[in-house]
PAVEX-432005 format. One record per residue (C-alpha): x, y, z; chain; residue number from 1. Coordinates in steps of 0.05 Angstrom, whole numbers. Example, Ala and Ser with C-alpha at 12.3 -4.5 7.8 and 13.67 -1.06 7.14 Angstrom:
BEGIN
@c1: 246&c2: -90&c3: 156&ch: A&i: 1
@c1: 273&c2: -21&c3: 143&ch: A&i: 2
END
This chain:
BEGIN
@c1: 2&c2: 4&c3: 4&ch: A&i: 1
@c1: 32&c2: 74&c3: -9&ch: A&i: 2
@c1: 29&c2: 132&c3: 48&ch: A&i: 3
@c1: 34&c2: 201&c3: 55&ch: A&i: 4
@c1: 101&c2: 206&c3: 78&ch: A&i: 5
@c1: 166&c2: 254&c3: 65&ch: A&i: 6
@c1: 210&c2: 186&c3: 71&ch: A&i: 7
@c1: 163&c2: 117&c3: 73&ch: A&i: 8
@c1: 136&c2: 118&c3: 1&ch: A&i: 9
@c1: 102&c2: 51&c3: 7&ch: A&i: 10
@c1: 97&c2: -11&c3: 53&ch: A&i: 11
@c1: 91&c2: -81&c3: 37&ch: A&i: 12
@c1: 81&c2: -151&c3: 79&ch: A&i: 13
@c1: 83&c2: -221&c3: 52&ch: A&i: 14
@c1: 39&c2: -271&c3: 87&ch: A&i: 15
@c1: 52&c2: -358&c3: 85&ch: A&i: 16
@c1: 6&c2: -413&c3: 96&ch: A&i: 17
@c1: 56&c2: -447&c3: 142&ch: A&i: 18
@c1: 95&c2: -385&c3: 179&ch: A&i: 19
@c1: 40&c2: -326&c3: 184&ch: A&i: 20
@c1: 66&c2: -261&c3: 160&ch: A&i: 21
@c1: 151&c2: -266&c3: 153&ch: A&i: 22
@c1: 168&c2: -205&c3: 126&ch: A&i: 23
@c1: 146&c2: -125&c3: 138&ch: A&i: 24
@c1: 191&c2: -83&c3: 79&ch: A&i: 25
@c1: 181&c2: -13&c3: 71&ch: A&i: 26
@c1: 203&c2: 31&c3: -2&ch: A&i: 27
@c1: 242&c2: 109&c3: -5&ch: A&i: 28
@c1: 213&c2: 146&c3: -44&ch: A&i: 29
@c1: 278&c2: 134&c3: -87&ch: A&i: 30
@c1: 263&c2: 54&c3: -101&ch: A&i: 31
@c1: 199&c2: 78&c3: -130&ch: A&i: 32
@c1: 247&c2: 80&c3: -185&ch: A&i: 33
@c1: 296&c2: 16&c3: -174&ch: A&i: 34
@c1: 279&c2: -41&c3: -224&ch: A&i: 35
@c1: 246&c2: -83&c3: -163&ch: A&i: 36
@c1: 183&c2: -40&c3: -164&ch: A&i: 37
@c1: 195&c2: -14&c3: -237&ch: A&i: 38
@c1: 200&c2: -100&c3: -270&ch: A&i: 39
@c1: 136&c2: -118&c3: -213&ch: A&i: 40
@c1: 62&c2: -141&c3: -243&ch: A&i: 41
@c1: 35&c2: -89&c3: -205&ch: A&i: 42
@c1: 73&c2: -14&c3: -239&ch: A&i: 43
@c1: 43&c2: -42&c3: -299&ch: A&i: 44
@c1: -21&c2: -57&c3: -271&ch: A&i: 45
@c1: -19&c2: 10&c3: -251&ch: A&i: 46
@c1: -1&c2: 46&c3: -298&ch: A&i: 47
@c1: -41&c2: 19&c3: -346&ch: A&i: 48
@c1: -100&c2: 19&c3: -306&ch: A&i: 49
@c1: -111&c2: -66&c3: -305&ch: A&i: 50
@c1: -151&c2: -82&c3: -241&ch: A&i: 51
@c1: -136&c2: -159&c3: -242&ch: A&i: 52
@c1: -90&c2: -197&c3: -266&ch: A&i: 53
@c1: -74&c2: -274&c3: -276&ch: A&i: 54
@c1: -13&c2: -310&c3: -296&ch: A&i: 55
@c1: 8&c2: -383&c3: -293&ch: A&i: 56
@c1: 82&c2: -434&c3: -287&ch: A&i: 57
@c1: 68&c2: -485&c3: -317&ch: A&i: 58
@c1: 70&c2: -459&c3: -392&ch: A&i: 59
@c1: 1&c2: -441&c3: -404&ch: A&i: 60
@c1: 11&c2: -367&c3: -403&ch: A&i: 61
@c1: 81&c2: -336&c3: -446&ch: A&i: 62
@c1: 144&c2: -323&c3: -396&ch: A&i: 63
@c1: 142&c2: -245&c3: -383&ch: A&i: 64
@c1: 203&c2: -211&c3: -366&ch: A&i: 65
@c1: 183&c2: -202&c3: -286&ch: A&i: 66
@c1: 236&c2: -234&c3: -229&ch: A&i: 67
@c1: 183&c2: -237&c3: -176&ch: A&i: 68
@c1: 153&c2: -284&c3: -227&ch: A&i: 69
@c1: 222&c2: -326&c3: -230&ch: A&i: 70
@c1: 221&c2: -332&c3: -152&ch: A&i: 71
@c1: 153&c2: -355&c3: -141&ch: A&i: 72
@c1: 155&c2: -405&c3: -200&ch: A&i: 73
@c1: 223&c2: -430&c3: -163&ch: A&i: 74
@c1: 184&c2: -426&c3: -95&ch: A&i: 75
@c1: 144&c2: -488&c3: -135&ch: A&i: 76
@c1: 76&c2: -442&c3: -149&ch: A&i: 77
@c1: 38&c2: -459&c3: -197&ch: A&i: 78
@c1: 3&c2: -393&c3: -221&ch: A&i: 79
@c1: -12&c2: -321&c3: -197&ch: A&i: 80
@c1: -70&c2: -261&c3: -199&ch: A&i: 81
@c1: -70&c2: -185&c3: -163&ch: A&i: 82
@c1: -106&c2: -146&c3: -154&ch: A&i: 83
@c1: -110&c2: -57&c3: -154&ch: A&i: 84
@c1: -162&c2: -50&c3: -104&ch: A&i: 85
@c1: -156&c2: 35&c3: -105&ch: A&i: 86
@c1: -183&c2: 74&c3: -48&ch: A&i: 87
@c1: -180&c2: 154&c3: -74&ch: A&i: 88
@c1: -220&c2: 196&c3: -123&ch: A&i: 89
@c1: -161&c2: 186&c3: -172&ch: A&i: 90
@c1: -143&c2: 133&c3: -220&ch: A&i: 91
@c1: -84&c2: 101&c3: -179&ch: A&i: 92
@c1: -4&c2: 109&c3: -203&ch: A&i: 93
@c1: 58&c2: 91&c3: -174&ch: A&i: 94
@c1: 96&c2: 156&c3: -206&ch: A&i: 95
@c1: 163&c2: 190&c3: -186&ch: A&i: 96
@c1: 209&c2: 188&c3: -136&ch: A&i: 97
@c1: 203&c2: 272&c3: -143&ch: A&i: 98
@c1: 112&c2: 266&c3: -160&ch: A&i: 99
@c1: 84&c2: 247&c3: -80&ch: A&i: 100
@c1: 18&c2: 214&c3: -66&ch: A&i: 101
@c1: -38&c2: 251&c3: -36&ch: A&i: 102
@c1: -99&c2: 227&c3: -11&ch: A&i: 103
@c1: -144&c2: 218&c3: -70&ch: A&i: 104
@c1: -79&c2: 174&c3: -100&ch: A&i: 105
@c1: -76&c2: 135&c3: -47&ch: A&i: 106
@c1: -86&c2: 54&c3: -66&ch: A&i: 107
@c1: -77&c2: -20&c3: -47&ch: A&i: 108
@c1: -45&c2: -72&c3: -85&ch: A&i: 109
@c1: -52&c2: -148&c3: -74&ch: A&i: 110
@c1: -43&c2: -218&c3: -99&ch: A&i: 111
@c1: -35&c2: -288&c3: -79&ch: A&i: 112
@c1: -9&c2: -351&c3: -101&ch: A&i: 113
@c1: -18&c2: -422&c3: -104&ch: A&i: 114
@c1: 17&c2: -487&c3: -96&ch: A&i: 115
@c1: -36&c2: -526&c3: -125&ch: A&i: 116
@c1: -34&c2: -563&c3: -198&ch: A&i: 117
@c1: -64&c2: -533&c3: -251&ch: A&i: 118
@c1: -62&c2: -451&c3: -204&ch: A&i: 119
@c1: -131&c2: -438&c3: -175&ch: A&i: 120
@c1: -202&c2: -471&c3: -178&ch: A&i: 121
@c1: -262&c2: -432&c3: -204&ch: A&i: 122
@c1: -282&c2: -428&c3: -122&ch: A&i: 123
@c1: -226&c2: -403&c3: -90&ch: A&i: 124
@c1: -220&c2: -346&c3: -151&ch: A&i: 125
@c1: -292&c2: -334&c3: -131&ch: A&i: 126
@c1: -271&c2: -328&c3: -50&ch: A&i: 127
@c1: -223&c2: -278&c3: -67&ch: A&i: 128
@c1: -254&c2: -225&c3: -109&ch: A&i: 129
@c1: -310&c2: -230&c3: -63&ch: A&i: 130
@c1: -259&c2: -222&c3: 7&ch: A&i: 131
@c1: -214&c2: -170&c3: -19&ch: A&i: 132
@c1: -259&c2: -106&c3: -17&ch: A&i: 133
@c1: -276&c2: -130&c3: 51&ch: A&i: 134
@c1: -191&c2: -146&c3: 70&ch: A&i: 135
@c1: -183&c2: -70&c3: 32&ch: A&i: 136
@c1: -234&c2: -45&c3: 83&ch: A&i: 137
@c1: -197&c2: -70&c3: 135&ch: A&i: 138
@c1: -129&c2: -51&c3: 120&ch: A&i: 139
@c1: -145&c2: 30&c3: 108&ch: A&i: 140
@c1: -186&c2: 36&c3: 161&ch: A&i: 141
@c1: -118&c2: 11&c3: 209&ch: A&i: 142
@c1: -78&c2: 37&c3: 162&ch: A&i: 143
@c1: -105&c2: 109&c3: 158&ch: A&i: 144
@c1: -91&c2: 109&c3: 232&ch: A&i: 145
@c1: -18&c2: 104&c3: 211&ch: A&i: 146
@c1: -21&c2: 152&c3: 159&ch: A&i: 147
@c1: -52&c2: 209&c3: 193&ch: A&i: 148
@c1: 10&c2: 191&c3: 261&ch: A&i: 149
@c1: 61&c2: 199&c3: 205&ch: A&i: 150
@c1: 40&c2: 264&c3: 167&ch: A&i: 151
@c1: 31&c2: 291&c3: 244&ch: A&i: 152
@c1: 108&c2: 270&c3: 274&ch: A&i: 153
@c1: 135&c2: 300&c3: 204&ch: A&i: 154
@c1: 104&c2: 355&c3: 215&ch: A&i: 155
@c1: 97&c2: 359&c3: 303&ch: A&i: 156
@c1: 146&c2: 304&c3: 335&ch: A&i: 157
@c1: 129&c2: 233&c3: 350&ch: A&i: 158
@c1: 105&c2: 253&c3: 421&ch: A&i: 159
@c1: 68&c2: 301&c3: 390&ch: A&i: 160
@c1: 29&c2: 264&c3: 342&ch: A&i: 161
@c1: 16&c2: 219&c3: 391&ch: A&i: 162
@c1: -16&c2: 272&c3: 452&ch: A&i: 163
@c1: -53&c2: 311&c3: 390&ch: A&i: 164
@c1: -87&c2: 228&c3: 362&ch: A&i: 165
@c1: -108&c2: 205&c3: 432&ch: A&i: 166
@c1: -142&c2: 276&c3: 439&ch: A&i: 167
@c1: -107&c2: 333&c3: 468&ch: A&i: 168
@c1: -131&c2: 374&c3: 411&ch: A&i: 169
@c1: -156&c2: 436&c3: 453&ch: A&i: 170
@c1: -122&c2: 507&c3: 456&ch: A&i: 171
@c1: -93&c2: 513&c3: 523&ch: A&i: 172
@c1: -94&c2: 450&c3: 541&ch: A&i: 173
@c1: -21&c2: 450&c3: 564&ch: A&i: 174
@c1: 23&c2: 418&c3: 622&ch: A&i: 175
@c1: 81&c2: 429&c3: 670&ch: A&i: 176
@c1: 134&c2: 379&c3: 660&ch: A&i: 177
@c1: 214&c2: 389&c3: 660&ch: A&i: 178
@c1: 258&c2: 383&c3: 603&ch: A&i: 179
@c1: 322&c2: 404&c3: 571&ch: A&i: 180
@c1: 316&c2: 461&c3: 516&ch: A&i: 181
@c1: 361&c2: 451&c3: 463&ch: A&i: 182
@c1: 361&c2: 508&c3: 415&ch: A&i: 183
@c1: 395&c2: 520&c3: 354&ch: A&i: 184
@c1: 419&c2: 573&c3: 300&ch: A&i: 185
@c1: 462&c2: 577&c3: 247&ch: A&i: 186
@c1: 510&c2: 633&c3: 249&ch: A&i: 187
@c1: 509&c2: 697&c3: 186&ch: A&i: 188
@c1: 452&c2: 670&c3: 146&ch: A&i: 189
@c1: 416&c2: 727&c3: 135&ch: A&i: 190
@c1: 474&c2: 742&c3: 90&ch: A&i: 191
@c1: 472&c2: 681&c3: 64&ch: A&i: 192
@c1: 405&c2: 700&c3: 54&ch: A&i: 193
@c1: 416&c2: 758&c3: 14&ch: A&i: 194
@c1: 466&c2: 727&c3: -31&ch: A&i: 195
@c1: 438&c2: 661&c3: -61&ch: A&i: 196
@c1: 388&c2: 632&c3: -101&ch: A&i: 197
@c1: 326&c2: 616&c3: -74&ch: A&i: 198
@c1: 339&c2: 538&c3: -86&ch: A&i: 199
@c1: 403&c2: 534&c3: -59&ch: A&i: 200
@c1: 386&c2: 562&c3: -2&ch: A&i: 201
@c1: 340&c2: 517&c3: 8&ch: A&i: 202
@c1: 371&c2: 463&c3: -10&ch: A&i: 203
@c1: 430&c2: 500&c3: 49&ch: A&i: 204
@c1: 379&c2: 501&c3: 96&ch: A&i: 205
@c1: 350&c2: 419&c3: 88&ch: A&i: 206
@c1: 442&c2: 395&c3: 93&ch: A&i: 207
@c1: 438&c2: 428&c3: 152&ch: A&i: 208
@c1: 376&c2: 416&c3: 194&ch: A&i: 209
@c1: 388&c2: 345&c3: 168&ch: A&i: 210
@c1: 458&c2: 342&c3: 214&ch: A&i: 211
@c1: 404&c2: 370&c3: 266&ch: A&i: 212
@c1: 349&c2: 330&c3: 271&ch: A&i: 213
@c1: 385&c2: 262&c3: 275&ch: A&i: 214
@c1: 415&c2: 267&c3: 338&ch: A&i: 215
@c1: 372&c2: 287&c3: 372&ch: A&i: 216
@c1: 315&c2: 240&c3: 352&ch: A&i: 217
@c1: 361&c2: 174&c3: 358&ch: A&i: 218
@c1: 363&c2: 190&c3: 442&ch: A&i: 219
@c1: 301&c2: 197&c3: 451&ch: A&i: 220
@c1: 290&c2: 285&c3: 448&ch: A&i: 221
@c1: 241&c2: 321&c3: 409&ch: A&i: 222
@c1: 247&c2: 374&c3: 347&ch: A&i: 223
@c1: 193&c2: 410&c3: 361&ch: A&i: 224
@c1: 198&c2: 465&c3: 312&ch: A&i: 225
@c1: 233&c2: 516&c3: 255&ch: A&i: 226
@c1: 243&c2: 570&c3: 267&ch: A&i: 227
@c1: 279&c2: 602&c3: 199&ch: A&i: 228
@c1: 350&c2: 584&c3: 202&ch: A&i: 229
@c1: 336&c2: 555&c3: 269&ch: A&i: 230
@c1: 311&c2: 496&c3: 315&ch: A&i: 231
@c1: 277&c2: 483&c3: 378&ch: A&i: 232
@c1: 276&c2: 417&c3: 409&ch: A&i: 233
@c1: 266&c2: 395&c3: 477&ch: A&i: 234
@c1: 284&c2: 324&c3: 519&ch: A&i: 235
@c1: 231&c2: 306&c3: 566&ch: A&i: 236
@c1: 257&c2: 293&c3: 642&ch: A&i: 237
@c1: 227&c2: 244&c3: 678&ch: A&i: 238
@c1: 237&c2: 235&c3: 754&ch: A&i: 239
@c1: 297&c2: 207&c3: 781&ch: A&i: 240
@c1: 345&c2: 212&c3: 707&ch: A&i: 241
@c1: 354&c2: 285&c3: 705&ch: A&i: 242
@c1: 430&c2: 271&c3: 701&ch: A&i: 243
@c1: 423&c2: 208&c3: 653&ch: A&i: 244
@c1: 374&c2: 272&c3: 603&ch: A&i: 245
@c1: 429&c2: 323&c3: 606&ch: A&i: 246
@c1: 482&c2: 264&c3: 580&ch: A&i: 247
@c1: 436&c2: 244&c3: 533&ch: A&i: 248
@c1: 424&c2: 313&c3: 501&ch: A&i: 249
@c1: 506&c2: 338&c3: 509&ch: A&i: 250
@c1: 526&c2: 271&c3: 465&ch: A&i: 251
@c1: 473&c2: 296&c3: 421&ch: A&i: 252
@c1: 493&c2: 368&c3: 416&ch: A&i: 253
@c1: 568&c2: 340&c3: 415&ch: A&i: 254
@c1: 536&c2: 300&c3: 349&ch: A&i: 255
@c1: 508&c2: 351&c3: 318&ch: A&i: 256
@c1: 562&c2: 394&c3: 323&ch: A&i: 257
@c1: 602&c2: 335&c3: 283&ch: A&i: 258
@c1: 562&c2: 325&c3: 232&ch: A&i: 259
@c1: 563&c2: 406&c3: 205&ch: A&i: 260
@c1: 643&c2: 402&c3: 207&ch: A&i: 261
@c1: 640&c2: 339&c3: 169&ch: A&i: 262
@c1: 575&c2: 370&c3: 120&ch: A&i: 263
@c1: 619&c2: 437&c3: 129&ch: A&i: 264
@c1: 682&c2: 413&c3: 89&ch: A&i: 265
@c1: 640&c2: 381&c3: 44&ch: A&i: 266
@c1: 608&c2: 435&c3: 18&ch: A&i: 267
@c1: 675&c2: 472&c3: 24&ch: A&i: 268
@c1: 707&c2: 426&c3: -25&ch: A&i: 269
@c1: 660&c2: 426&c3: -74&ch: A&i: 270
@c1: 662&c2: 499&c3: -80&ch: A&i: 271
@c1: 595&c2: 516&c3: -35&ch: A&i: 272
@c1: 572&c2: 563&c3: 14&ch: A&i: 273
@c1: 575&c2: 532&c3: 79&ch: A&i: 274
@c1: 558&c2: 564&c3: 150&ch: A&i: 275
@c1: 573&c2: 544&c3: 224&ch: A&i: 276
@c1: 517&c2: 532&c3: 280&ch: A&i: 277
@c1: 512&c2: 551&c3: 347&ch: A&i: 278
@c1: 473&c2: 512&c3: 408&ch: A&i: 279
@c1: 448&c2: 534&c3: 476&ch: A&i: 280
@c1: 430&c2: 473&c3: 534&ch: A&i: 281
@c1: 383&c2: 494&c3: 581&ch: A&i: 282
@c1: 333&c2: 455&c3: 640&ch: A&i: 283
@c1: 271&c2: 470&c3: 664&ch: A&i: 284
@c1: 200&c2: 472&c3: 681&ch: A&i: 285
@c1: 170&c2: 488&c3: 610&ch: A&i: 286
@c1: 90&c2: 472&c3: 597&ch: A&i: 287
@c1: 79&c2: 426&c3: 540&ch: A&i: 288
@c1: 24&c2: 428&c3: 489&ch: A&i: 289
@c1: -26&c2: 465&c3: 456&ch: A&i: 290
@c1: -14&c2: 544&c3: 453&ch: A&i: 291
@c1: -46&c2: 589&c3: 386&ch: A&i: 292
@c1: -115&c2: 616&c3: 359&ch: A&i: 293
@c1: -165&c2: 575&c3: 363&ch: A&i: 294
@c1: -157&c2: 560&c3: 292&ch: A&i: 295
@c1: -100&c2: 546&c3: 293&ch: A&i: 296
@c1: -54&c2: 519&c3: 339&ch: A&i: 297
@c1: 17&c2: 496&c3: 350&ch: A&i: 298
@c1: 31&c2: 440&c3: 401&ch: A&i: 299
@c1: 108&c2: 470&c3: 427&ch: A&i: 300
@c1: 140&c2: 487&c3: 489&ch: A&i: 301
@c1: 139&c2: 555&c3: 523&ch: A&i: 302
@c1: 155&c2: 583&c3: 595&ch: A&i: 303
@c1: 221&c2: 623&c3: 615&ch: A&i: 304
@c1: 263&c2: 557&c3: 607&ch: A&i: 305
@c1: 257&c2: 571&c3: 530&ch: A&i: 306
@c1: 258&c2: 645&c3: 526&ch: A&i: 307
@c1: 338&c2: 629&c3: 560&ch: A&i: 308
@c1: 354&c2: 582&c3: 521&ch: A&i: 309
@c1: 351&c2: 628&c3: 464&ch: A&i: 310
@c1: 387&c2: 684&c3: 497&ch: A&i: 311
@c1: 444&c2: 645&c3: 507&ch: A&i: 312
@c1: 454&c2: 623&c3: 440&ch: A&i: 313
@c1: 456&c2: 694&c3: 434&ch: A&i: 314
@c1: 513&c2: 694&c3: 476&ch: A&i: 315
@c1: 556&c2: 636&c3: 430&ch: A&i: 316
@c1: 572&c2: 684&c3: 382&ch: A&i: 317
@c1: 612&c2: 741&c3: 425&ch: A&i: 318
@c1: 647&c2: 677&c3: 467&ch: A&i: 319
@c1: 668&c2: 655&c3: 409&ch: A&i: 320
@c1: 636&c2: 579&c3: 435&ch: A&i: 321
@c1: 589&c2: 532&c3: 391&ch: A&i: 322
@c1: 554&c2: 505&c3: 447&ch: A&i: 323
@c1: 540&c2: 548&c3: 516&ch: A&i: 324
@c1: 504&c2: 503&c3: 571&ch: A&i: 325
@c1: 473&c2: 546&c3: 624&ch: A&i: 326
@c1: 485&c2: 539&c3: 695&ch: A&i: 327
@c1: 425&c2: 502&c3: 717&ch: A&i: 328
@c1: 438&c2: 438&c3: 661&ch: A&i: 329
@c1: 505&c2: 441&c3: 694&ch: A&i: 330
@c1: 481&c2: 430&c3: 757&ch: A&i: 331
@c1: 441&c2: 377&c3: 734&ch: A&i: 332
@c1: 483&c2: 336&c3: 689&ch: A&i: 333
@c1: 530&c2: 309&c3: 746&ch: A&i: 334
@c1: 554&c2: 248&c3: 709&ch: A&i: 335
@c1: 582&c2: 295&c3: 652&ch: A&i: 336
@c1: 594&c2: 354&c3: 699&ch: A&i: 337
@c1: 678&c2: 335&c3: 687&ch: A&i: 338
@c1: 664&c2: 352&c3: 615&ch: A&i: 339
@c1: 641&c2: 424&c3: 618&ch: A&i: 340
@c1: 687&c2: 482&c3: 634&ch: A&i: 341
@c1: 657&c2: 559&c3: 671&ch: A&i: 342
@c1: 663&c2: 612&c3: 620&ch: A&i: 343
@c1: 648&c2: 663&c3: 677&ch: A&i: 344
@c1: 580&c2: 707&c3: 692&ch: A&i: 345
@c1: 551&c2: 742&c3: 641&ch: A&i: 346
@c1: 481&c2: 782&c3: 633&ch: A&i: 347
@c1: 422&c2: 753&c3: 595&ch: A&i: 348
@c1: 381&c2: 803&c3: 551&ch: A&i: 349
@c1: 318&c2: 808&c3: 598&ch: A&i: 350
@c1: 347&c2: 780&c3: 656&ch: A&i: 351
@c1: 364&c2: 818&c3: 712&ch: A&i: 352
@c1: 409&c2: 761&c3: 747&ch: A&i: 353
@c1: 483&c2: 758&c3: 718&ch: A&i: 354
@c1: 487&c2: 677&c3: 706&ch: A&i: 355
@c1: 539&c2: 628&c3: 697&ch: A&i: 356
@c1: 547&c2: 606&c3: 616&ch: A&i: 357
@c1: 587&c2: 543&c3: 609&ch: A&i: 358
@c1: 627&c2: 513&c3: 551&ch: A&i: 359
@c1: 667&c2: 445&c3: 531&ch: A&i: 360
@c1: 714&c2: 424&c3: 573&ch: A&i: 361
@c1: 782&c2: 419&c3: 512&ch: A&i: 362
END
């Protein structure tokens, strides 16, 4: 079945009588143009608008240059039958890797193979044709929730997506939680935006955001929003694991900076523009949930801790540091404290009291 997801184009599974559901597959957008997909019998069916196709492996049909038919014949199958079940108002199609599917072009393709001598009996085919529409409705009902979660997670983050689908949808519905706030900003981006063509600028942003996001998500952090050339992420703190969460956030920050350094080397070697990244880490209580108007909501974190993280990041360039860490974070990061070095006390914009800031020990 195809899906609506920025990374996954289609999903499939294989069931057999001996072992049940034994294999799951996911296909990325680029894979849709691979030989394995394009040589599938379903590719031709979707392209030519064929709803049902049968093929015998006992000489009753001419051989077709379709790899999966060779595999099935080798496995002892005698006949294959496939169906295309559209779910939307538009005709189903495979499309290209750069032509994303949409809600009105969803489809399910289904095939059955038998090793019975002589292939399927007439009664078998009658049964399958009656069952398939019911099966398709069941698959659609189950899959649409997964499609919805995948879309929400791509735009909101995994945890916010789960909360929204579970009913956290009312404006002002927030909870107070302790979290590590992870704030980033590309240095000198305004100058780049003034001198680079729009398409090149988007590619640059995507490259750098890719460096930022993966290390955070891999350590169970939530990327909550992109703000121009900046990013806001958070690591939730559960009672008793403050030091562990701080260590994970610090490791994510180090990996982000390492990835950015490697990306900069690649871009410069290719004659492309490069820039640096500033990161701040802070810990405190935040309000986590729905904020916005009655018609447009944002699922995010707000509060003084978020503001302070932003203002700490603004000091990265004046202090010539790629990573700045708050006093509160340093005090909570007991497992990582020996890796931090004081940079002295500094005043944050809009904050009355000076606060001690930390960097990574060289």
